[in-house]
N, C-alpha and C positions, 0 to 999 in steps of 0.2 A: 610263442611268436605273435599270437593274436593279442595278448595283453600288451606286448611291446608296441605293436602297431597302433593299438588304441591309445596308449600314452603319447606316442608321437603325434597322432592326429589331434589329441587334446592340446599339445604344445603348439602345434601349427595354428589351431583355431584361436588360441590365446594371443598369439603374435598378430594374427589377422585382426582380431578384435581391438587390440591395442593400436594397431595401425589406423583403423577407422576412427578410434577415439582421438588420436593425434591429429588426423585430418580435420575432424570437426572442430577441435580447439583452434587449429590454424585458421580455419575459415571464419571463426568467430573473432579472432584477433586481427585478421588481415585488414578490414576496413577502418580500424581505429586510427585516428590521426595522432601518431606518437612523435615525440621529440625527446630531448634531454629531460624535459619537465612537462608539467601540465596534466590535465584531466585524462587525456588518452593514455598517457604513461601509467598513471595510477590505476586506471581501469584495467590495464594490461596485467599489472601485478596482482590485482584482485582475482582475475580469471586464472592466472597461473597458480595462485595460492589455493584456489578451489580444487586443483588437481594434485599439487605437490603436498598439500597438508600445511600445517602452521608455518608461517614465514615471518621471521623477524625483520622489521623495517628499520633502516638507518637513514637519517635525513641530514642533508648538508645544505645549509641556507645560502641564498644568493649573496655573493660577495665573499663567502668563506673560501680560504685557500686550502686546497687538498693537494699536498705535495707540490708539483709545479703547475697546478691548474687552479683557476679561480672560477667558482660556481657562477654561471650566468643568471640573468633574470629569468623568471618563468614566462613562457610564451603561451598565450591563449589566442586561438584563432576561431572565428565564428563563421566567416564566409569569405569567398574570394572568387573573382571571375574576370574574364576579358570579353568585351563586346566589340564586334566588328563595326565598320562604318555603316553597314545596313541594319545594325541593331541585333544581328544574330549572335549567339554565344559561341565564342571560340573555345575556351576551356573554363571549367569550374572546379572548385574544391570538392563539391559534392560528387562529381563524376569520378575524380581520382585525386587523392590528397598529395600525390607526387607532383601535381601540376603547380603547387606553390612552393617556392624556395623556403626551406625551414628557417624559422626565426625571422621571416620578413617583417619589416616595419610596416605600420598601417599606411595605406594610401588610397585616395579616391580622386581620380583626375582624368582629363582627356588629353591625349597626346598623339602626335603623328607616328606612323609606322616606323620611320627612321629612328625616332627617339625610343619607341617601344622596344625595338630590336636590341637595344643596349641592356634591356632587362629580361631578355628571353634566353633560354638555354635549351640546346638540343644536341644530338649526337649524329653528325653526318655519317660516321662509320657504322652506325646502327640506326638507320632512318626510321624504323618503326617502333623504336623504344623511347619511353619517357625517362629522362635521367633523373637522378636524385641529387639535389643540391641543398646546401645549408649555408647560413650566414650568421653564426652564433654571436660574433663580436663586431662585425663590420658595419652594422646599422644600415643594411640595404634591403631592397625588396626585389622580387623577381618571380617569373613563372617558367615552368618547364613544359615542353611539348615535344611531340615527335618531329623529327627533321622534315618528314614528308609534309606534315601540316604546316610547319613554319614556312616552307618554300611556297606554299599556295596563298599566303596571306596577301590580300590586295592592298594597294596604297589607300590612304585616307586617314581619318581621325578615329582613334580607338578610345574606348572608355575602360578604365581598369579600377577594380576595387579589391582591397585586402582589408577586411574588418578584423583587426587583431590588436593586441596590446602586449606590452612587456612590463613586468612589475616584479616586486619581491615574491619569492617562492622558495622552492627547494628541489634538489635532486634527491631521489630516493633509491635506495639499494635494498633488494630483498635477499634474505639469507635463510637457507634451510640447512640445519646441522643434524647429523646423525652421529651419535657417540659410538665408537668402535671399542675393540678389546685390546688393541695395540697402541704403541706410542706414535706411529706414523700418521700422516695426514694426507688426504687426497682432495685436491681442490678442482672442482668443475665450475667454470664460470661462462656466462654468456651475457648478451646485452639486448635491450628492448627499445632502443631509441630510434629505430628506423621504421617508417610506415610502409604498409602495403608492399612488402617484399618477402619472398619466401626463402631463397637460398642464402641471401645475405642478412637474414633477420629471423624469421619465425622458425626456421628449422632448429636453431639453437635453443631458444627458450622452451619450445614445445617438447623437444626431446628431453631437456633437462628436467622439466616439470614431471613428465611421465617416469623418468628414471628415479626421481625422488619418491614418487608414489610407489614404484616397484620396490625400492629399498625399504620403504616403510612397511609394505606387505611382507617382505622377507623377514624383517625384524620382528614383526608381530607373529609370524609363523614360527620363527626360532624361539620366541618367548613361550608360545603355546607348547612347543615340543619340550622345552626345558621344564615347564611346569608339569607336563604329563609325566616326564621322567622322574621328577622329584616325588610326585604323588605315587608312582609305581614303586619307587625305592621305599617310601614310607610304608606303603601297604605290604610290601614283601617283608620288610623288617618286622612288622607287626605279626604277620602270618607265621614267620619263622619263630618268633618268640612264643606264639600260641602253640606251635607244634612242639617245641621243647617242653612247654608246660603240660600239654596233653601226654607227651611221652613220659614225663617225669612223675606226674601225679600217680599213675598206677604203681610205679616202682616205689615211690615214697609211701603209698598206702600199704603195699605189701611189706615194706620194711617196718612200718609202725605196727602192723598186725603181728609180724614175727616177734617184735620186741614185747608186745603185749601177751602173745600166746606162742611160745616157742614150739616149733614144729609146723606152724601154719604154712610156710612156703613149701615144705616137703609134701604137705597134704594136697597142694595144688596140682602136683604132678604124680600123685600116688596112683591114679587110674589113667588108662590110655585116653579116655574121653576128656578128662579135665586137663591132661597134659596137651592134648591137641588144641583145645580152646585157648589155653595160655600161649602156646606157640603161635597160633593164628592171630591173636590180639597183638602180640609183640611184632609179628611180621607186618601187619597193617600199619602200625604206628611208625615203624622204620621206613616203610614205603612212602608214607605221607611226608616224612621228614626229608627223604631224598628228593621227592618231587618239588617241595618248597625250596630246597637248596638250589635245584636247577633253575627254577623260576627266578630266584634271586640273582643267580649268575647271569641270566639273560637280561635282567633289568640293568645290571652294571654295564 
């Protein structure tokens, strides 16, 4: 019972440790500005690959058609903010990358609140949440903020900046493959194109990366076990052969001696002492042979 509890404790400790590792990875990925393309997305794949192990990359260039989808341009954003009439900052990309509508076109201008409102997004039913919005193909720009903050914006002239550009690039897909022993196939897939979200984003890639790492560990453990079994089989076969040789050599020697000098075998058991030693030698050889046979059976 003590051993069973110890094994269970180790299993729980391993799960807890993996949980901490997954949380650290999610924390590292959370602030990256990700979209369908771009440096943040590529950095995300690099961090996931550091956990999952070797990952094959597949690239699909801007303008390429993939089934019913056309690959969009690559979006690169460096900075974004809104400044209120008094010069104070309303929202910034640095504060939270959800504040900027994904794939926003570049803009730097001053405009009245009434016009700015046409480019703002909030969730009245969730007044403290920042929504996530994208505009992959519409060629628009915009900002997202909490509905509470949006309702308190004063009238006046605002200054907005989105320092970004759209150009040729590629969508990348990371693939980790494990060869199995059967003909079936199991596909686990997730996506990495949403920034700064947990339930609708990072939970998937983080779990998938650690699952890949666990499968790799299990595969390595299985290979080590198979190798140990092969080595045990080889050692047992060699020991069994040696046992037969050890058992056969005295018999062969006695036979040759009997052929060379008839009556030699009878002389070995002519006295009680010599008969006892001959019987003891034969018994020891047979015992060794049986033990090696049992070890061989256990190795199978």
